[in-house]
N, C-alpha and C positions, 0 to 999 in steps of 0.2 A: 776665647778669652771672656767674652760677654757670658757665655754659659757658665764658666767657672765663677764669674762674679755673681750671677743669679743663684748658684748653688750655695755660695758662701753667705749671700745676703737675701734670703727669701723675703717676699712681700708679706708683711704682716696683715691680719684681718682688719685692723684699724685703718691701715693705709688703703686697702681695698674699698672700704666704706667711704673714705674721702674721695676716691677716684670716681666712684659711682655718683656720689653727690655733685661733684664738679660737672660730670657729663650731663646730668639733669639740669643743672643751672644754665649751662651753655644752651641746651636745647630750649629752655624756657625763654632765654633771651633772644634766640633766633626767631621764636614764634612771635615774641613781643615786637621784634624789629619788622615784622611783615606788616606793612602799612596798607597794602592793596588786598582787599578781601574779595575772592572769587570762589566759584564752585569748582571743585577738582575735576569732575567728570559729569557729562550730561549725555543722555541718550535721546534719539529722536528717529522719526521715520520719514521716508520721502513724502513730499507734498504737504507735510505739516509745518509748523512754526516752532521756534525754540527762543527762550530768553536767555541771554548770556549776561549774568549780573556782575557788577563791578562796583566796589565802593572804597574810598580812601579814608583811612583811619589815621588821624593825627591827634595823638593824646595831648601834646603840649600846645598845638596850634601855632607852631613856629615855622611850619612848612608852607612855602607859597607855591600853589599850583599854577602852572603856566599853560598847559595843553594836555589832552589825553588822546591816545590813538588805539585803535584795535587792529592787531596785526595777525594775519592768517598764515599758518604753516601747514600746508597740505602734506608735505614730505620734509624730511630733514634737509636743511640747507636752503629752502625756499621760504622767503618771508614777503607777504604782500600786505600793504595797508588797505583796509576795507572801509574804515570809518575814522574820521578825525573831528574833534570838537575843540574849539577855542572860544573862550568867553567873549571875545570882541568880534572876531571874524565868523563866528557860527560854526556849523558842521559841514563836512565834506566827505564824499564816497568816491575815492579815486579809482577803486577796482570795478571795472565794467561788468564783471561776471556777477557782482552783487548789487548792481544798480537796480533801484526800485524794489529790492528785496531785503534791505537792511535799513534800520532806522534807530535813532536814540530814543529811549523811553523817557528820559528826563533830560532837559537842557541844563545840565549841572556838572560841574567838574567833580564834585564830591560823590556823585552817583551817575556815572556815565554808562549804565546798562544799555544793551542793544537788543533788538528783536530781528531774527532772520526768518523771512516767510518764504513758503514755496520751496522747501528744502529739497536738495538733490543729494544723491549718494556721493557725488563728488565733493560736497561741502564738508566731509569729514576731516578732522585734522585738530591742530592745536590753535586756540585763539588766545592772544596775549593782550591783556588791557595794560597799557604802559603810559605812565604819567612822566612828564617834564616838570620837575620841581626845582625849587631853590631854597636852600643852599645844598641839599642833599643830592641833587641830580635825578636821574631817572629811577622810578620805582614801578614794579610791574607784578602782575599775577597771571597765571595761565590756566585756562580751562580746555579740557580735551573733549571734542564733540564726537560722539560715537553714533554712527548712522547704522541703524538696524533695518533689515528688509526681511519680510516674511517670504519664504520660498514658495515657488509655484510647484506643487507636488503632482506627480502623475505615475501611473503604473500601467503597464500594457503587456500583452502576450505576444510571443513571436511564434508564428506557425511553423512548424518543422516537420520533417519526414523522419519516421522511425529508422534508426541506424545503429552503428557501432561506435560512433565518435561522439565526443562531448560537444554540444552546441548550445548557444543562447536560446533559452525558451521563454524568458521573461525579463523585462526591464523595469527599473524604477528610477525616477529622476526627481531631484529637488533643485529647481532652477532659480537663479537670480536671488539667492538669500545671502544674508549677512548677519552673523557669522556663518561659516559653513555648516551644513546639516550633516547628521549622522544617519546612515541607511543600514537597516538590518532586514534579514529575511527569516521568515518562519515557514517551514515546509517539512513534509514527511517523505519526500521523494528521494532523498539522499543525494541531493546535488551540491554545488558550491557556488560562490559568487566572487566577483571582482569589482572593484570601485575605482572611478577616476574623478579628478577634480579639475575644473576649468575656472580661471579667474577672468571676471569681466572688466571692461575698461572703466566702469564707474565703481569698482571696489566690491561688486557682488561676486558670489561664488555659486557655480553650478556643480552639483555632485550627482554622478550617475553610477548605478550599480546594475550589473548584468548577472542573471542567475542561469547557471549552466548545468546540464546533465546529459547522460546518454539516453536519448528518448526511446521508449518502447511502446507498443500498442497499449499496455496496461496503464501508462502515464497519462493517456489522453483523458481529459476532464478532471484530473486531480488539481487540487488548489495549492497555490503558493501565496504567501502574504508578504507584502512589503510594508515596513514600519519606518517612518521618518521622524527623527527627533531633532528639534531646533530651538534655540533660546527664545525666540519670539512666539513660539506656540504654547498654548496652555497645556496641552497634552499631545502625545505622539499621534502623528497622522498614520492611519492604517488602511490599507486597501489590499483586497484579495482578488487574484485573477485565476482563471482555470486554464490549464495547459491545453494546447492544441497540437496534437501529434497525429500526423497523417500516415496511413499505412494501407497496403493492399488488402483485399477482402479475404476472410476465412469463412468457409460455408459448412452448414450442417443441414440435415433434412429431419423434420420432426413430423409426427402424426401417424406413423405406421405402428399398428398394435398386434401384428402377427395373427390377425383374425379376419383376413379378406376371404370371403366365401361367395360362392356363386349366388347372385341375386341380391347381394347387399347394395345398398344405395347410400350415398352421401359420404363415401370415403375421401378423405382429404390429406394431401401431403403439403407441408410448408417448407419453403426454402429460406432458412435463417442465415443471414449474412452479417458479419461484423466487419465493418470497414469505415474508414474516414479518408476522404469524403464519402458520402453515401453512394452505394452502387448506381451506376448509370444504366446498366442493363442486367436483366435476369432472364436466362433462357432455359427452358425445359426440353429435354430430348429423351428418347428411349434407345436403349442398346440395340433393340431389334429393328430400329429404323424410325419411321414416323410414329407420332403418338397415336394410340388407338382412337377409334371414333367416339368411344364412350367417355373420353377424357376431355376436360375443358380447363384452360389455363387462364388465370387472372393474376397478372403480376407475379408475385412469389408463391402463389397458391395453385396447386394442381388438384382439381376436383374430378372424381370418378362418379358419373351419374349413376351407373349400375355395373357392378363387378361381374366380369366374365373371364373366360380363359384368355382373352386378348390382353388383359392387363397383368397377366403372369409374366412379368418381364422385369428389367432393370431400368429405373428412371434416373436421369442425370440432370442436376441443376448446375448451371454455370453462371457466375456473377462477375461483373467487371466494374472497375473505376479507374481513375487516371494513372494509378500506380500498378495496375496489373489485373489479372483474372485469376479466379479460383473455381473449382468445381468439386461437387460431391455426388455420390450415387447410392442408390439403395434398391435392393432386389425384393420385390413383392411376390408372395406365393399365394395363389388362389386355392382355397379348399372346397371340397364338394359340399360340406355341410358346416354349419356354424359350430365353432368350438366354444363349449360352455366352460368358462373358467371355474374350476372346482373351488367350492367355499369350504369352510370348516366342516370336518366329518361329524355327522350327527351322533355317532357313538362316542367320539371324543368329548362332544359337548355334554352328553349325558354322563359319561364317565367323570368328567370334571365336576359336574354338579353333585354326583354321588360322592365323590371323594371329599368335596367341600363339607357335605352333610355329615360324613363319617367323622371327619376332623372335629366339627363342631360338637358332635355327640361325645367323642372322646374327652374333649375339654369339659363338657358339662358333667360327665361321669366322674372325673377326677375332682371337680369342685364338690360335688355332692358326697363323695367318699371322704374328702377331707372334713367337711362339715359333720358327717356322721361320727367320725373318730372324735372330733372335739366335743360333740354332745355326750358321747359315751364316757369320756374322760370326766366331764363335769357333772353327770347325773349321780344321785345317791345310790348306795349299794342296795341290790335287790333283797337281801336277807338281813335282818336285824342281828347285829353282832351280840354275843352274850354279855350280860351286865357284869360289871366288876364285882369282885368278891373281896370281903374284908378278912384280914389275917385272923385265923382262929375261930372263924364264925361257924365251921362245920361241926366241931365237937360240941360247941355250946348249943347249937340247935338240935343236936341229936339227943340232948338231955331234957328236951322240953316235951313232956308227954301230952301237955294239953293242946300243942300245936303240931300234930303229925304232918310230915311232908306229904304233898299230893304229887300225883303223877307229873303235873306241869311244872312243879317247883324243883323236882329232882334233877340231878345231873344228866346230861345227854346220855341215852342208851345206844348201845351198839345195834346195828340192824338185826331185827329178829329177837332181841333180847327182851325179857319180861320182868316187869317190876310190879311187886305186890305192895299195896298200902299196908302200913303197919296196923291199921285199925281193921283190917280184914276186908278191904274193898276189892273191887274188880281188878284183876291184873291189867297192866298197860304194857303194850308191846311196841318197840320202836321199829318203825317202818322206813327209817332213812336209808339212803343208799349206803351200801357198806364201804364204799371207797371214798366218797366225798362228803358224806354227812350233810348233804344239802337240805334235807327236811328237818335236820336237827339244829337249825339256826346256824349252819355254817360251821359247827364244831367238828374237830377231827375225829375220825373213827376211833372206837375203843374195842376192848377184847370182845370177841363175838364167838359163842358156842352154838349158834343157831344152825350152823352148817351140819351139826350132827343129826338134825331132825329133818324130817320130810315136810312137815307142815306145821301150821300154827297149833292144831289140837295136841299133836304129839308133844310139841313144846310145852303146852300147858300141863299135860299129864306128867311129863318129866319133871316140871317145876313143882307139882304137887307132891310127887314122891320124894323129891329132894327136900321138901319142907319137913318131912318126917325123918329125914337122915338116913334113907335107904341107899341111894345111888351116888349121891354127890360126894366127891372127895373133899374133906374139910380143908385139904391143902390148896384146893383151887378156889375157895371162896375168898371173897374180899370183903372188907367191911362195907356196910351200906353207905350210900352217898348221903352227904349232909343235906339238910333242908336249907336251900339258898333262898334268901329273900330277894325281892325285886330290887334292881339297882346294884346288886352285887354280881361279880364275875368270878366264877370258879368252875373249872372243868374237872370232874372226878371220874374215876373209872366206874364201870358198870357194877351195880350191886346185885348180888344174887341172894334170894331168900329161900 
């Protein structure tokens, strides 16, 4: 029914605002009504001193103070007067446990603060400053005294034997601390830990943590780290311990190089044992019986003064500690002559060097070839190209009688072709290559009749006869080449006269 009413009549925002304001006003009145001013909480350490302050605030001055008392509550339900002050009768300390340890700082009802000296952990609790007043009755304020204690931290290793069961290998403890400490482990051995807490009679707490794992010989000497964190410490307390795992010995023999030959001196065998605790005894024997006369033993070392056939045998090393014994043996073979360990083949070394040189030569050759190609591509042409020719210049120049063309100014001739100067000069024969025209300035080859003749003289005779019109067919003659000025480019066919 109340739910239905709330649904029908919802609370308005204005009403909510008035409710909040009323709550704040009531709280302010409660604070204003508090006439005894004290500290809410105080922290202290054993053997130190602490001041518990108390002051009566009377704004109107209408309250009459009669007496003030300090009441100690170590636990709920237990109240003990430890200090009383009366303006006429003075002060009193009725609790014997605080005798000579508590005193008023001011002989005044308005400020009855006290000092407690030589604090104990058992002094923790609530302390109430209570006034007997008129006409309002009793007024009081309560302070909580928190006793702190720095823990006594320690970490130690537990020696164990290697086995197949999980056991405690290290312990960490934070004793007699308040509040209780927190313990963590930092390790790389893959174990786990368990923590127990014990409360002391004076309110302190002891925290203990055990680190466990299945120990193996490989775990011996590894580190685990205990870290203790507690309120009274500026920073975590850290301590590392090395695990101690005991196990029977394992043995090996070193020093034999497969090169014991007759006459060799200073051959040595070493018996290497891995054990914890250290081996108590190391014994050398030979499979053939007693050790040869040339052998000398010094602890784990067997020395052969001079190798002979007597040491062509099997040597046995046996090691013991409190957890057991272990042995290892090795067979030595004596050769007649010293065996020289082959080094790298001389041929292989020389071949490697030659191969490297050939490789370097190939690289250099490739570089030079690339550079040569680049230089050839960038160099100017070996033959000068023919000069350009102007359009119509050939006919015009042919009509100039005062400037007859010369052999060097005529168009390129075919190989073996003869050209006569119009002024009656000596004939000029083209000696260029008939296929490429390399000697003719790079011009392409032209019509060539020189193949009909065996030599240059015959060519000249034939040309002279042709001049008189006896042999040459007029249909095969072509007009004479134009006179080409320098700077012009024109390629004309051969001109026959």
